[in-house]
C-alpha positions as CSV (number, residue, x, y, z in Angstrom):
1,X,122.5,90.5,114.4
2,X,119.7,92.7,113.6
3,X,119.3,94.3,116.9
4,X,121.2,97.5,117.5
5,X,124.0,97.2,120.2
6,X,123.0,100.5,121.5
7,X,120.0,99.2,123.4
8,X,120.9,100.7,126.6
9,X,117.9,102.4,128.5
10,X,119.5,105.9,127.9
11,X,119.6,105.4,124.1
12,X,116.0,103.8,123.7
13,X,114.7,107.2,125.1
14,X,114.3,109.5,122.2
15,X,117.7,111.0,121.8
16,X,118.2,114.6,120.8
17,X,118.6,115.3,117.2
18,X,122.3,116.6,117.7
19,X,123.6,113.2,118.4
20,X,121.0,110.8,116.9
21,X,122.6,110.8,113.5
22,X,126.1,110.2,115.1
23,X,124.8,107.3,117.1
24,X,123.3,105.7,113.9
25,X,126.9,105.3,112.7
26,X,127.6,102.9,115.4
27,X,124.4,101.0,115.1
28,X,124.5,97.4,114.0
29,X,123.5,96.8,110.4
30,X,120.3,95.2,109.6
31,X,121.8,92.9,107.1
32,X,122.7,89.4,108.8
33,X,126.4,88.6,108.8
34,X,125.6,85.0,107.9
35,X,123.7,86.0,104.7
36,X,126.4,88.3,103.6
37,X,129.0,85.7,104.0
38,X,127.0,83.1,102.2
39,X,126.4,85.4,99.4
40,X,130.0,86.2,98.9
41,X,130.9,82.6,98.7
42,X,128.2,81.9,96.2
43,X,129.4,84.6,94.0
44,X,133.1,83.3,94.3
45,X,132.2,79.8,93.6
46,X,129.4,80.6,90.9
47,X,131.3,82.8,88.6
48,X,134.2,80.2,87.9
49,X,131.6,77.3,87.7
50,X,129.6,79.4,85.2
51,X,132.5,80.4,83.2
52,X,133.4,76.6,82.8
53,X,129.9,75.1,82.1
54,X,128.2,77.7,80.3
55,X,130.5,77.7,77.2
56,X,130.3,73.9,77.3
57,X,126.5,74.1,77.2
58,X,126.8,76.2,74.1
59,X,129.3,73.9,72.5
60,X,127.2,70.8,73.2
61,X,123.9,72.6,72.3
62,X,123.3,69.6,69.8
63,X,123.3,67.1,72.8
64,X,120.5,68.4,74.8
65,X,121.1,66.1,77.8
66,X,124.8,67.3,78.2
67,X,123.8,70.9,77.5
68,X,121.0,70.8,80.2
69,X,123.5,69.4,82.8
70,X,125.9,71.9,82.3
71,X,123.3,74.8,82.8
72,X,121.9,73.0,85.9
73,X,125.6,72.9,87.1
74,X,126.0,76.4,86.6
75,X,122.9,77.2,88.6
76,X,123.4,74.5,91.2
77,X,126.9,75.5,92.3
78,X,126.0,79.0,93.7
79,X,122.8,77.7,95.1
80,X,124.1,74.9,97.0
81,X,127.1,77.2,98.0
82,X,124.9,79.8,99.5
83,X,122.6,77.1,101.4
84,X,125.4,75.0,102.8
85,X,127.5,78.1,103.8
86,X,124.4,79.5,105.4
87,X,124.0,76.3,107.5
88,X,127.7,75.8,108.3
89,X,127.8,79.1,110.1
90,X,125.0,77.9,112.5
91,X,126.8,74.6,113.4
92,X,127.9,74.1,117.0
93,X,131.3,72.9,116.4
94,X,134.0,74.0,113.8
95,X,134.5,70.4,112.6
96,X,130.7,70.5,111.8
97,X,131.1,73.8,109.8
98,X,134.0,72.4,107.9
99,X,132.2,69.1,107.1
100,X,129.1,71.0,106.0
101,X,131.2,73.3,103.8
102,X,133.0,70.4,102.3
103,X,129.6,68.5,101.6
104,X,128.1,71.6,99.9
105,X,131.1,72.4,97.6
106,X,131.9,68.8,96.4
107,X,128.4,66.9,96.5
108,X,126.6,68.7,93.7
109,X,129.2,68.3,90.9
110,X,130.0,64.9,92.2
111,X,126.4,63.6,92.0
112,X,125.9,65.2,88.5
113,X,129.2,64.4,86.8
114,X,131.1,61.8,88.7
115,X,130.4,59.0,86.1
116,X,131.2,61.2,83.2
117,X,134.5,62.5,81.6
118,X,133.5,65.9,82.8
119,X,133.1,64.8,86.5
120,X,136.6,63.1,86.7
121,X,138.5,65.9,84.8
122,X,136.7,68.9,86.1
123,X,133.7,68.6,88.5
124,X,135.2,66.9,91.5
125,X,138.6,68.6,91.7
126,X,136.7,71.9,91.2
127,X,134.5,71.1,94.3
128,X,137.5,70.4,96.2
129,X,139.0,73.8,95.0
130,X,135.9,75.6,96.0
131,X,136.0,74.2,99.5
132,X,139.6,75.2,99.8
133,X,138.5,78.8,98.9
134,X,135.3,78.9,100.9
135,X,136.2,77.3,104.1
136,X,138.5,80.3,105.3
137,X,135.5,82.8,105.0
138,X,133.3,80.3,107.0
139,X,135.7,80.0,109.8
140,X,136.4,83.8,109.8
141,X,132.7,84.4,110.2
142,X,132.4,82.0,112.9
143,X,135.2,83.8,114.8
144,X,133.7,87.1,114.4
145,X,130.3,86.1,115.4
146,X,131.8,84.6,118.6
147,X,133.5,88.0,119.4
148,X,130.5,90.2,118.7
149,X,130.6,94.0,118.0
150,X,128.5,96.6,116.5
151,X,130.7,96.6,113.4
152,X,130.7,92.8,112.9
153,X,129.0,92.8,109.6
154,X,131.9,95.3,108.3
155,X,134.7,93.2,109.8
156,X,133.4,90.4,107.6
157,X,132.7,92.6,104.4
158,X,136.2,94.1,104.2
159,X,138.1,90.7,103.9
160,X,135.3,89.2,101.7
161,X,135.7,92.0,99.3
162,X,139.4,91.4,99.1
163,X,138.7,87.6,98.7
164,X,136.6,88.3,95.5
165,X,139.3,90.0,93.6
166,X,141.8,87.3,92.8
167,X,138.9,85.0,92.0
168,X,137.4,87.5,89.6
169,X,140.9,88.3,88.0
170,X,141.8,84.6,87.6
171,X,138.3,83.8,86.0
172,X,138.6,86.9,83.7
173,X,142.2,85.9,82.6
174,X,141.2,82.5,81.9
175,X,138.0,83.6,79.8
176,X,140.2,85.9,77.7
177,X,142.8,83.3,77.0
178,X,140.1,81.1,75.7
179,X,138.4,83.9,73.7
180,X,135.6,84.7,76.0
181,X,134.2,88.2,76.8
182,X,135.1,88.0,80.5
183,X,131.5,88.6,81.8
184,X,131.7,85.9,84.4
185,X,135.1,87.2,85.8
186,X,133.8,90.7,85.8
187,X,130.9,89.5,88.3
188,X,133.1,88.9,91.4
189,X,135.0,92.1,90.6
190,X,131.8,94.1,90.5
191,X,130.7,92.5,93.7
192,X,134.1,93.3,95.4
193,X,134.0,96.8,94.3
194,X,130.3,97.3,95.6
195,X,131.2,95.6,99.0
196,X,134.4,97.8,99.4
197,X,132.4,100.9,98.8
198,X,129.8,100.0,101.4
199,X,132.7,99.4,103.7
200,X,134.3,102.9,103.0
201,X,130.9,104.7,103.4
202,X,130.1,103.0,106.8
203,X,133.6,103.4,108.2
204,X,134.0,106.9,106.9
205,X,130.7,107.9,108.9
206,X,132.3,106.3,112.0
207,X,135.6,108.0,111.6
208,X,133.9,111.5,111.1
209,X,132.1,111.0,114.3
210,X,135.1,109.9,116.3
211,X,137.2,112.8,114.8
212,X,134.6,115.3,115.8
213,X,134.0,113.7,119.2
214,X,137.6,113.9,119.9
215,X,138.0,117.5,119.1
216,X,134.9,118.5,120.9
217,X,132.9,119.3,117.7
218,X,130.3,116.7,117.9
219,X,127.2,118.0,119.8
220,X,126.4,115.6,122.5
221,X,129.2,113.1,122.0
222,X,132.7,113.0,123.5
223,X,135.7,110.5,123.7
224,X,137.8,109.7,126.7
225,X,140.5,106.9,127.1
226,X,139.2,103.5,128.4
227,X,140.2,102.2,131.8
228,X,139.9,98.6,133.1
229,X,136.5,99.7,134.7
230,X,135.0,100.1,131.1
231,X,135.7,96.5,130.1
232,X,132.0,95.4,130.3
233,X,130.8,98.2,127.9
234,X,129.6,96.9,124.5
235,X,132.1,97.1,121.6
236,X,131.0,99.6,119.0
237,X,134.1,99.0,116.9
238,X,136.6,96.2,117.0
239,X,138.6,93.7,115.1
240,X,142.1,93.2,113.7
241,X,141.6,96.0,111.2
242,X,141.1,98.6,113.9
243,X,144.1,100.3,115.5
244,X,145.1,102.1,118.6
245,X,143.8,101.7,122.3
246,X,140.1,101.5,123.0
247,X,138.4,104.7,123.9
248,X,135.0,105.3,125.4
249,X,132.2,107.1,123.4
250,X,130.1,109.0,125.8
251,X,126.7,110.7,125.7
252,X,127.1,114.4,127.0
253,X,124.3,116.1,128.5
254,X,124.5,119.8,129.6
255,X,122.6,120.4,132.9
256,X,121.2,123.8,134.0
257,X,120.8,127.0,132.2
258,X,122.2,130.5,132.2
259,X,125.3,130.8,134.7
260,X,125.1,127.0,135.6
261,X,125.1,125.8,132.0
262,X,128.7,124.5,132.2
263,X,127.5,121.5,134.3
264,X,127.9,118.4,132.2
265,X,126.7,114.8,132.8
266,X,128.5,112.0,130.8
267,X,127.1,108.5,130.1
268,X,129.3,105.6,128.4
269,X,127.8,104.2,125.4
270,X,130.7,101.9,124.4
271,X,134.0,101.1,123.5
272,X,135.6,102.3,120.1
273,X,138.6,102.2,117.9
274,X,139.2,103.9,114.8
275,X,138.8,101.6,111.6
276,X,141.6,103.4,109.6
277,X,143.3,99.9,108.6
278,X,140.0,98.6,107.4
279,X,139.2,101.7,105.5
280,X,142.5,101.7,103.9
281,X,142.0,97.8,102.8
282,X,138.6,98.7,101.3
283,X,139.9,101.7,99.5
284,X,142.9,99.6,98.0
285,X,140.4,96.6,97.0
286,X,138.0,99.1,95.4
287,X,140.8,100.6,93.3
288,X,142.0,97.2,92.2
289,X,138.6,96.0,91.4
290,X,137.6,99.2,89.7
291,X,140.9,98.9,87.5
292,X,140.4,95.2,86.7
293,X,136.8,96.0,85.6
294,X,138.1,98.9,83.3
295,X,140.6,96.5,81.8
296,X,137.9,93.8,81.3
297,X,135.8,95.9,78.9
298,X,136.4,94.9,75.2
299,X,138.5,97.3,73.2
């Protein structure tokens, strides 16, 4: 995922400054998709686990063994989730991905607490609940990776940010009901807000380039409707949260000078669709996460 999708020979040549910045908006992010998904899952699982076990560690501070096990559980849950989700996305089959995710979510709490009261009441059911929450993101990431595009990272970031909001809201509510400060519930909300803002910034740059190219304002770039002959071009913007027919983003070169300056040469760079729906989702998620964070502050 770290290579730019615009690796066509014409783009590898030093592009003129007038469209180099525009092309950058459609280059693939350096952040690996798998790491982003694993990090989101780790935050989503780690926050409720920490909200459960860290107060227990404080309450059981007189029993060093129990307190230590609670702290280890709070640290182990996000660590194991991150590693197993990272591996699960690399498995060859969907069944293997589901099995690896189940193993990572259920095994650590089961091994640590299965023979205790906490294990029977909290740990194992919590592991199964974590699996039910995490596995949709793992399967979505595998589907996105199988149908690659330059905005694959954004196609995963948008639903991941929306996924973190209800987790943070529920943890925050439970913490407040039991007299907590809500710090652990604020963690997924803050992560969701930051991720949504990243999507808004990146998709905003794409939308600006597309609008300028469509209206002939962008120097060196143009848009035209896609035809069946363009099906083999790389997809620079795709996914369920992009709307409208595909268009072809072209590099435009002016040939000649003086009286012959109107002669133009075009070269297709890839297929694009405007990510309006994804930007709208990111904006809504950012507003909800920001509002929940403001409400979480002690008064």
